[in-house]
Backbone as numpy.savetxt, mean C-alpha at the origin, in Angstrom:
# Nx Ny Nz CAx CAy CAz Cx Cy Cz
-1.59 16.18 11.35 -1.93 16.19 12.79 -1.22 15.17 13.63
-1.15 15.47 14.87 -0.44 14.54 15.81 -1.57 14.02 16.75
-1.45 12.82 17.09 -2.52 12.08 17.98 -2.08 10.78 18.53
-2.59 10.46 19.63 -2.47 9.19 20.16 -3.55 8.28 19.68
-3.23 7.01 19.16 -4.15 6.33 18.67 -4.08 4.82 19.20
-5.20 4.14 19.03 -5.25 2.76 19.74 -5.39 1.65 18.66
-4.63 0.61 18.78 -4.84 -0.62 18.00 -6.05 -1.31 18.11
-6.88 -1.52 17.14 -8.11 -2.19 17.33 -7.95 -3.67 17.06
-7.21 -3.98 16.08 -6.96 -5.49 15.75 -5.70 -5.64 14.85
-5.08 -6.79 14.88 -4.07 -7.18 13.74 -4.45 -8.40 13.10
-4.08 -8.54 11.96 -4.47 -9.74 11.23 -3.29 -10.15 10.22
-2.99 -11.35 10.18 -1.87 -11.98 9.38 -2.49 -11.98 7.96
-1.76 -11.34 7.03 -2.33 -11.27 5.62 -1.32 -11.79 4.69
-0.45 -12.55 5.12 0.59 -13.16 4.29 1.86 -13.47 5.15
2.77 -14.16 4.62 3.99 -14.67 5.32 4.84 -13.40 5.65
5.06 -13.26 7.10 5.68 -12.12 7.62 4.99 -10.69 7.19
3.73 -10.73 7.12 2.95 -9.53 6.84 1.74 -9.42 7.67
1.60 -8.27 8.28 0.54 -8.05 9.17 -0.30 -6.72 8.83
-1.71 -6.91 8.88 -2.49 -5.61 8.62 -2.90 -5.17 9.99
-2.57 -3.91 10.29 -2.94 -3.25 11.65 -4.03 -2.30 11.52
-5.21 -2.58 12.28 -6.30 -1.66 12.19 -6.24 -0.69 13.35
-6.38 0.56 13.04 -6.10 1.60 14.09 -7.31 2.43 14.17
-7.58 2.90 15.43 -8.69 3.86 15.61 -8.41 5.16 15.04
-9.40 5.77 14.45 -9.20 7.11 13.80 -9.48 8.18 14.78
-8.43 9.10 14.95 -8.70 10.27 15.87 -9.70 11.25 15.22
-10.18 12.08 16.09 -11.20 13.09 15.52 -10.38 14.01 14.54
-11.18 14.39 13.44 -10.75 15.25 12.48 -9.57 14.66 11.57
-9.27 13.33 11.73 -8.32 12.86 10.80 -8.86 12.32 9.52
-8.45 12.64 8.36 -8.82 12.03 7.18 -7.69 11.83 6.25
-7.70 10.79 5.38 -6.63 10.55 4.47 -7.26 9.67 3.34
-6.45 9.69 2.27 -6.76 9.06 1.01 -5.81 7.87 0.80
-6.33 6.75 0.15 -5.54 5.64 -0.24 -4.28 6.08 -1.05
-3.06 5.76 -0.57 -1.95 6.21 -1.22 -1.10 7.10 -0.18
-1.79 7.78 0.65 -1.13 8.58 1.63 -0.55 7.78 2.75
0.32 8.31 3.63 0.87 7.59 4.71 0.97 8.28 5.96
1.19 7.55 7.04 1.26 8.06 8.37 2.67 7.72 9.14
2.96 8.42 10.07 4.07 8.05 10.93 3.58 7.59 12.23
4.11 6.28 12.51 3.77 5.72 13.81 4.91 5.56 14.69
4.71 5.85 15.95 5.92 5.86 16.87 5.52 5.18 18.19
6.53 4.62 18.89 6.27 3.97 20.11 7.56 3.98 20.89
7.63 3.72 22.21 8.83 3.52 22.88 8.89 2.06 23.34
10.09 1.57 22.96 10.38 0.16 23.19 11.64 -0.04 23.95
11.51 -0.68 25.19 12.59 -0.82 26.01 13.37 0.54 26.37
12.54 1.54 26.41 13.15 2.89 26.75 13.80 3.69 25.64
13.61 3.22 24.38 14.01 3.79 23.22 12.83 4.14 22.15
12.77 5.34 21.72 11.72 5.62 20.81 11.99 5.26 19.34
10.96 4.55 18.72 11.10 4.14 17.36 9.91 4.84 16.45
10.20 5.08 15.32 9.07 5.57 14.43 9.48 5.12 12.97
8.32 4.84 12.36 8.41 4.50 10.81 7.18 4.99 10.13
7.26 5.11 8.82 6.15 5.58 7.97 5.54 4.31 7.32
4.17 4.43 7.34 3.37 3.19 6.81 2.22 3.88 5.99
2.15 3.24 4.79 1.08 3.80 3.76 -0.22 3.10 4.12
-1.33 3.83 3.98 -2.68 3.29 4.27 -2.86 2.04 3.33
-3.43 1.03 3.94 -3.92 -0.06 3.01 -5.45 -0.28 3.08
-6.14 0.65 3.64 -7.69 0.77 3.63 -8.13 1.70 2.56
-9.15 1.37 1.95 -9.68 2.25 0.84 -10.23 3.49 1.27
-10.52 3.61 2.56 -11.13 4.92 3.09 -10.85 4.97 4.51
-11.06 6.06 5.19 -10.94 6.26 6.62 -12.32 6.35 7.16
-12.73 5.46 8.15 -14.08 5.61 8.80 -13.69 5.85 10.21
-14.21 5.01 11.14 -13.79 5.12 12.40 -12.50 4.40 12.66
-12.07 3.68 11.75 -10.73 2.97 11.81 -10.05 3.12 10.46
-8.84 2.90 10.44 -8.06 2.84 9.19 -7.04 1.77 9.34
-6.35 1.37 8.17 -5.46 0.20 8.20 -4.23 0.52 7.53
-3.13 -0.04 8.16 -1.71 0.00 7.48 -1.27 -1.48 7.37
-0.44 -1.73 6.55 0.20 -3.02 6.30 1.76 -3.08 6.67
2.04 -3.99 7.50 3.36 -3.98 7.99 4.14 -5.40 7.46
5.12 -5.06 6.75 6.02 -6.29 6.24 7.17 -6.60 7.16
7.30 -7.78 7.68 8.42 -8.09 8.60 9.50 -8.91 7.89
10.58 -8.39 7.65 11.76 -9.20 7.13 12.59 -9.74 8.21
12.56 -11.02 8.41 13.15 -11.62 9.63 14.69 -11.21 9.70
15.35 -10.98 8.57 16.79 -10.60 8.64 17.07 -9.10 8.73
16.14 -8.31 8.34 16.38 -6.89 8.21 15.51 -5.93 9.11
14.26 -6.49 9.47 13.27 -5.53 10.27 13.96 -5.30 11.57
13.70 -4.15 12.03 14.11 -3.67 13.35 13.03 -4.01 14.43
13.39 -3.60 15.65 12.57 -3.83 16.82 11.13 -3.19 16.58
10.93 -2.08 15.76 9.60 -1.46 15.85 8.77 -2.32 14.98
9.09 -2.87 13.80 8.34 -3.63 12.88 7.97 -4.81 13.67
8.95 -5.37 14.36 8.61 -6.77 15.02 7.55 -6.41 16.25
7.65 -5.24 16.77 6.72 -4.71 17.80 5.36 -4.61 17.19
5.28 -4.05 16.09 3.99 -3.77 15.42 3.26 -5.18 15.06
4.18 -6.07 14.66 3.61 -7.46 14.27 2.95 -8.26 15.30
3.19 -7.87 16.57 2.79 -8.63 17.77 1.89 -7.70 18.67
1.38 -6.60 18.09 0.50 -5.84 18.87 -0.71 -6.53 19.39
-1.15 -6.05 20.49 -2.44 -6.50 21.09 -3.45 -5.34 21.00
-4.80 -5.73 20.91 -5.73 -4.63 20.84 -5.65 -3.84 22.08
-5.78 -2.49 21.98 -5.73 -1.64 23.12 -4.43 -0.95 23.15
-3.35 -1.49 22.58 -1.98 -0.82 22.52 -2.10 0.57 21.92
-1.45 1.59 22.63 -1.60 2.81 21.93 -0.23 3.14 21.26
-0.42 4.07 20.14 0.72 4.47 19.39 0.57 5.95 19.21
1.86 6.55 18.91 1.77 8.04 18.58 1.69 8.01 17.00
0.81 8.95 16.58 0.73 8.98 15.08 0.81 10.53 14.51
1.44 10.64 13.45 1.40 11.99 12.78 1.05 11.78 11.33
0.40 12.76 10.79 -0.02 12.59 9.34 -1.36 13.11 9.02
-1.82 13.02 7.82 -1.24 12.05 6.74 -0.24 12.90 5.96
0.64 12.22 5.22 1.60 12.69 4.44 1.46 12.17 2.99
2.11 12.88 2.08 2.22 12.33 0.68 1.03 12.95 -0.23
1.39 13.13 -1.52 0.47 13.55 -2.47 0.25 12.57 -3.63
0.73 11.42 -3.36 0.64 10.42 -4.51 -0.64 9.44 -4.15
-1.79 9.97 -4.16 -2.88 9.21 -3.77 -4.01 9.31 -4.82
-5.12 8.44 -4.67 -6.09 8.30 -5.59 -6.98 9.59 -5.50
-7.37 10.14 -6.47 -8.30 11.31 -6.54 -9.42 11.17 -7.67
-9.96 9.97 -7.65 -11.19 9.72 -8.38 -10.87 9.54 -9.85
-9.67 9.19 -10.24 -9.30 8.97 -11.72 -10.23 7.75 -12.22
-10.52 7.83 -13.50 -11.47 6.92 -14.08 -10.86 5.51 -14.25
-9.54 5.40 -14.32 -8.96 4.13 -14.30 -7.55 4.21 -13.59
-7.45 3.38 -12.59 -6.18 3.41 -11.82 -5.43 2.16 -12.03
-4.29 2.31 -12.46 -3.31 1.30 -12.69 -2.17 1.42 -11.56
-2.08 0.25 -10.83 -0.97 0.35 -9.72 -0.01 -0.69 -9.89
1.27 -0.41 -9.90 2.31 -1.23 -9.83 2.87 -1.17 -8.42
3.00 -2.30 -7.84 3.47 -2.57 -6.48 4.42 -3.61 -6.14
5.41 -3.19 -5.39 6.43 -4.20 -5.16 6.47 -4.30 -3.55
6.59 -5.50 -2.99 6.73 -5.66 -1.64 5.52 -5.08 -0.84
5.83 -4.23 0.11 4.82 -3.53 1.06 3.90 -2.63 0.19
4.36 -2.29 -1.09 3.42 -1.53 -1.88 2.10 -2.22 -2.23
1.88 -3.41 -1.91 0.65 -4.13 -2.14 -0.37 -3.53 -1.29
-0.10 -2.98 -0.08 -1.07 -2.32 0.68 -1.77 -1.16 0.12
-1.04 -0.20 -0.33 -1.86 0.89 -1.01 -2.29 0.44 -2.35
-1.74 -0.54 -2.95 -2.29 -1.03 -4.20 -3.77 -1.66 -4.06
-4.00 -2.38 -3.16 -5.35 -2.88 -2.89 -6.20 -1.85 -2.46
-5.76 -0.96 -1.64 -6.65 0.17 -1.23 -7.14 1.07 -2.35
-6.23 1.43 -3.20 -6.56 2.30 -4.29 -7.51 1.56 -5.30
-7.12 0.34 -5.64 -8.01 -0.38 -6.44 -9.48 -0.59 -5.85
-9.52 -0.89 -4.64 -10.92 -0.95 -4.05 -11.71 0.29 -4.05
-10.94 1.39 -3.81 -11.62 2.83 -3.91 -12.11 2.98 -5.24
-11.31 2.78 -6.22 -11.70 2.95 -7.55 -12.94 2.19 -7.99
-12.96 0.88 -7.81 -14.02 0.10 -8.02 -15.37 0.59 -7.42
-15.20 0.96 -6.08 -16.46 1.40 -5.18 -16.93 2.67 -5.90
-16.14 3.47 -6.58 -16.55 4.65 -7.20 -17.14 4.49 -8.64
-17.11 3.26 -9.07 -17.66 2.90 -10.39 -16.54 3.00 -11.45
-15.31 3.08 -11.06 -14.11 3.32 -12.04 -13.52 1.98 -12.24
-12.52 1.92 -13.07 -11.73 0.71 -13.37 -10.35 0.67 -12.54
-9.88 -0.49 -12.47 -8.69 -0.69 -11.57 -7.90 -1.88 -12.15
-6.53 -1.62 -12.08 -5.65 -2.70 -12.46 -4.49 -2.81 -11.39
-4.03 -3.95 -11.12 -2.87 -4.09 -10.10 -1.79 -4.97 -10.67
-0.60 -4.57 -10.70 0.60 -5.54 -10.94 1.31 -5.67 -9.73
1.47 -6.77 -9.05 2.05 -6.86 -7.74 3.23 -7.87 -7.92
4.43 -7.49 -7.68 5.68 -8.22 -7.75 6.13 -8.44 -6.40
6.26 -9.64 -6.11 6.69 -10.11 -4.67 7.93 -10.86 -4.70
8.55 -10.98 -3.62 9.72 -11.95 -3.41 9.33 -12.79 -2.24
9.52 -14.07 -2.30 9.21 -14.86 -1.17 7.74 -15.42 -1.25
6.90 -14.71 -0.51 5.43 -15.07 -0.67 4.62 -13.85 -0.89
3.49 -14.02 -1.58 2.62 -12.77 -1.80 1.80 -12.47 -0.54
1.36 -11.25 -0.30 0.44 -10.88 0.73 -0.85 -10.36 0.19
-1.87 -10.20 1.02 -3.20 -9.74 0.73 -3.77 -10.58 -0.37
-3.51 -11.82 -0.38 -4.20 -12.66 -1.40 -5.70 -12.64 -1.38
-6.35 -12.67 -0.35 -7.74 -12.60 -0.21 -8.36 -11.38 -0.83
-7.69 -10.18 -0.61 -8.29 -8.91 -1.16 -8.01 -8.94 -2.65
-6.85 -9.41 -3.08 -6.59 -9.47 -4.63 -7.50 -10.28 -5.22
-8.06 -11.42 -4.66 -8.85 -12.34 -5.22 -10.24 -11.71 -5.34
-10.63 -10.98 -4.28 -11.90 -10.18 -4.32 -11.97 -9.04 -5.43
-10.58 -8.48 -5.65 -10.63 -7.49 -6.72 -10.82 -8.09 -8.07
-10.32 -9.30 -8.31 -10.62 -9.99 -9.46 -12.10 -10.22 -9.66
-12.76 -10.70 -8.60 -14.14 -10.97 -8.72 -15.13 -9.73 -9.00
-14.47 -8.65 -8.60 -15.22 -7.37 -8.85 -14.92 -6.72 -10.19
-14.00 -7.48 -10.96 -13.81 -6.90 -12.23 -12.39 -6.23 -12.50
-11.56 -6.06 -11.46 -10.29 -5.49 -11.64 -9.31 -6.60 -12.37
-8.47 -5.96 -13.04 -7.33 -6.79 -13.72 -6.16 -6.89 -12.67
-5.90 -8.11 -12.36 -4.90 -8.31 -11.25 -3.81 -9.23 -11.66
-2.60 -8.86 -11.65 -1.42 -9.78 -12.10 -0.38 -9.88 -10.95
-0.23 -11.10 -10.39 0.67 -11.33 -9.29 1.77 -12.11 -9.77
3.02 -11.67 -9.51 4.20 -12.30 -10.24 5.40 -12.18 -9.49
6.30 -13.24 -9.54 7.67 -13.12 -8.99 8.73 -13.02 -10.22
8.13 -12.85 -11.38 8.99 -12.81 -12.56 9.08 -11.41 -13.09
9.79 -11.13 -14.09 9.88 -9.69 -14.73 8.64 -9.14 -15.01
8.56 -7.73 -14.99 7.41 -7.07 -14.96 6.88 -6.75 -16.40
7.73 -6.87 -17.42 7.36 -6.28 -18.85 6.03 -6.80 -19.37
5.81 -8.07 -19.31 4.58 -8.67 -19.82 3.26 -8.10 -18.95
3.23 -8.32 -17.71 1.93 -7.85 -17.11 1.82 -6.36 -17.10
2.87 -5.61 -17.08 2.77 -4.11 -17.26 2.21 -3.84 -18.67
2.66 -4.38 -19.61 2.17 -4.23 -20.96 0.60 -4.46 -21.02
0.24 -5.50 -20.35 -1.13 -6.01 -20.41 -2.18 -5.12 -19.70
-1.70 -4.30 -18.72 -2.50 -3.44 -17.99 -2.59 -2.02 -18.39
-1.53 -1.64 -19.05 -1.46 -0.12 -19.54 -2.11 -0.02 -20.89
-3.25 0.78 -20.87 -4.06 0.97 -22.07 -3.80 2.36 -22.76
-3.37 3.37 -21.97 -3.19 4.58 -22.52 -4.46 5.34 -22.79
-5.48 4.87 -22.27 -6.85 5.56 -22.43 -6.76 6.85 -21.63
-7.69 7.78 -22.00 -7.94 8.98 -21.32 -8.43 8.72 -19.91
-7.85 9.39 -18.92 -8.19 9.28 -17.57 -7.56 8.19 -16.84
-6.50 7.47 -17.54 -5.82 6.37 -16.80 -4.71 7.06 -15.93
-4.57 6.63 -14.71 -3.62 7.23 -13.78 -2.75 6.06 -13.36
-1.37 6.19 -13.66 -0.42 5.21 -13.19 0.07 5.49 -11.74
0.09 4.52 -10.99 0.71 4.64 -9.60 1.88 3.62 -9.46
2.86 3.95 -8.79 3.99 3.12 -8.47 4.36 3.10 -6.99
4.32 1.97 -6.29 4.66 1.94 -4.83 5.74 0.77 -4.53
6.81 1.16 -4.04 7.79 0.21 -3.68 9.21 0.79 -3.37
10.14 -0.05 -3.10 11.45 0.41 -2.78 12.20 0.66 -4.11
13.43 1.31 -3.99 14.23 1.77 -5.08 14.34 0.74 -6.20
14.68 -0.53 -5.86 14.84 -1.58 -6.77 13.60 -1.84 -7.64
12.56 -1.76 -6.96 11.16 -2.17 -7.60 10.86 -0.85 -8.51
10.98 0.33 -8.12 10.65 1.48 -8.92 11.50 1.45 -10.19
12.80 1.07 -10.10 13.66 0.89 -11.27 13.01 -0.11 -12.23
12.66 -1.21 -11.77 12.08 -2.31 -12.61 10.78 -1.84 -13.23
9.92 -1.22 -12.41 8.67 -0.71 -12.96 8.98 0.32 -14.02
9.84 1.26 -13.81 10.17 2.22 -14.86 10.60 1.57 -16.16
11.50 0.59 -16.07 11.88 -0.08 -17.30 10.72 -0.86 -18.02
9.84 -1.37 -17.20 8.88 -2.17 -17.69 7.86 -1.17 -18.53
7.47 -0.02 -17.81 6.65 0.90 -18.49 7.24 1.34 -19.76
8.59 1.81 -19.86 9.17 2.18 -21.00 9.26 1.17 -22.03
9.48 0.00 -21.64 9.61 -1.04 -22.64 8.24 -1.40 -23.33
7.08 -0.99 -22.66 5.83 -1.09 -23.31 5.35 0.03 -24.08
6.28 1.04 -24.12 5.98 2.20 -24.93 5.28 3.36 -24.16
5.30 3.26 -22.74 4.70 4.21 -21.89 5.72 5.10 -21.32
5.32 5.87 -20.37 6.25 6.85 -19.79 5.73 7.11 -18.36
6.63 7.39 -17.38 6.33 7.77 -16.03 6.03 9.18 -15.83
5.97 9.97 -16.92 5.55 11.42 -16.88 4.14 11.35 -16.44
3.85 12.07 -15.24 2.49 12.19 -14.79 2.20 11.08 -13.89
3.07 10.04 -13.72 2.68 8.91 -12.79 2.84 9.35 -11.31
2.06 8.77 -10.47 2.24 9.10 -8.95 3.14 7.89 -8.46
4.28 8.34 -8.08 5.36 7.25 -7.64 5.58 7.62 -6.14
5.55 6.55 -5.40 5.97 6.76 -3.83 7.10 5.64 -3.78
8.26 6.26 -3.56 9.50 5.39 -3.45 9.78 5.15 -1.93
9.74 4.07 -1.40 10.04 3.81 0.08 11.46 3.80 0.43
12.34 3.97 -0.60 13.75 4.24 -0.27 14.48 2.94 -0.45
């Protein structure tokens, strides 16, 4: 669907990382792992980018997480990072079929901005009485530290690292029936995650992978 939506609030959730809470238009629904297209006109030029939901469910609002790379981010990401409540955006979506569908154990491997859907999926799984594990590899500084800590407190297995993935991935993959592997990140991270899964004796066959490009 296409709709005009309003920014409710923004929150710093890490270095150069902002969570944007957006009003939910009528009849819009989405699952953690899906993404939306947000667009706005800045200085007379239209910009648009895709952002994966970082909220475990859609109520009267939903959330996306925006990472800002000071050296690479364009005007639109910088615009989103400084949004004021009440600002309107154009939204399309949801898109994507790599989302949580009630699997009994969700294992999410996340790199960079993939931490947004990772915490959303894990929170949704735990709320449904299921199991969750997150491996989050970051460069620079980690994001969503508060939510990751709460996931640990609720019983999820959480590994946060800036080192190779082999050991933490081997620790969270159990191969049990009902276990669903998710991978969210850019090309380089997806390659690292694939290598780590294979080195632990696993496979990405059947995994839900969202490559950010």
